[in-house]
N, C-alpha and C positions, 0 to 999 in steps of 0.2 A: 274889116271883119272876118276876111278869108285868114288872117295871120291869128286871131283869135278862134277861128276853126280849128287851124294846124294843131295849134297849142292845146287845145281841147283833144285831139284825136292824139296827140302823140302822150295824153293822162298828165298835162302840167297844169292843167285846168279842169275845172268840172263846169259843162255847161247845162244848166237848167232854164227847164221852159214851164210852160203852166196851161192848162184849158183854158185861159183867158186869151195866151197868146194863139192856141187853135181856133178858137171862136174869131177872133179878129184877121187870122190869115184867110179864113173862108169867108168873111167880109170883103176883102180885097176885091174892088172891081178889075181891074186887068190881069186878065189870067195869066199873062209871062212872068207880070212881079208877082203873083199869087204861087207860080210853080217856083221862083227861086226862093223866094221865103221858105216855103215848105221843104224844100232842099237844106237849106240852111238848119230850120227849126228842127230837121232829122238828125242831126249832128247830137243833139242833146241827149245826155245821159240818165236825167231824171226829169219828170214834170209832177207837178203841183196840182192837183184837183182844187177844185173852188169849194170850198165848205163854209159852213158859218162862220168861221173864226177868220177866215179872209173878206168875205161878206162885211162882216163888223168893221172891221179895220179899214176896209174901202170906204164905207160910209163917215169914218171917223175922217180917213184923209178927204173927201168928197169937203167934209163941212171948213176944211181948210183954204178950200177953194181950187182944188186937183180934180180935172175931169174925170168921171168916172171909170171909163176905162183904163188911165193912165193908174188911178187911186186902187184898180184891181190889179195890175200890173206890180204896182210897188207892195201891195199886200202880200201876193204871193211870192215874191222876191224875200220879202222880211219873212214868211212863212218857211221857207225853204234855208234861211238864215244864210241866204248869197252875199258874197262880200259887197258886190256893186250889181246894180240893174245898168247895161248899156242901152244909152236910146239917143239918137239924132234929134230928137223932138225939141227944137230949142226952146219953146214956150215952155214944155216941162222942165228942162234943165235949170232955167230961169228961177222957175217957181220952187223947184228944189233946193236948189243953192240958199233959197233964203230961209228954208227951214229944215236945213240939214241936220241939225241937233237934235229936230224931234222925228227924225227918221230914221228905221232900226237897217236902213240899207244905203249904201253911196250911188247917187242918181247919176251918172257920167257919161260924157260924148264918148266913143269907143275910139277915136283918133288921140283925145287929149288923153285919156286914160293908159291906152297901150305907151303912148309915149313915155307917161309916168313912168310906170311899171316896168318898161324896157329900158331907161336910161336911168333912172334913179332907185329901182329897185325896191 
């Protein structure tokens, strides 16, 4: 993630966060992890507010079997026209791989995505 943050700081990529991320960070029980995640999220240049469109899309994604918060993260990424949503959640990655053609954003593991972007352009 530090490489991703560095590339965003250099202006090569744009980091977008959302109100849903903020809520999830605040729900993190471990204070040290919460502090680290807040630090990373502070590097985002834009934040998507959760509105009716994001909620409706999240509900639609939930109907496909995606967990509520995950669906909201995807809906916000789609709303921002993000090229990729990075996650280390293997369950979500497996779920999204099977429905990639129905999503309007790629959902990828950060390391795998970074290797692809760095080495395959």
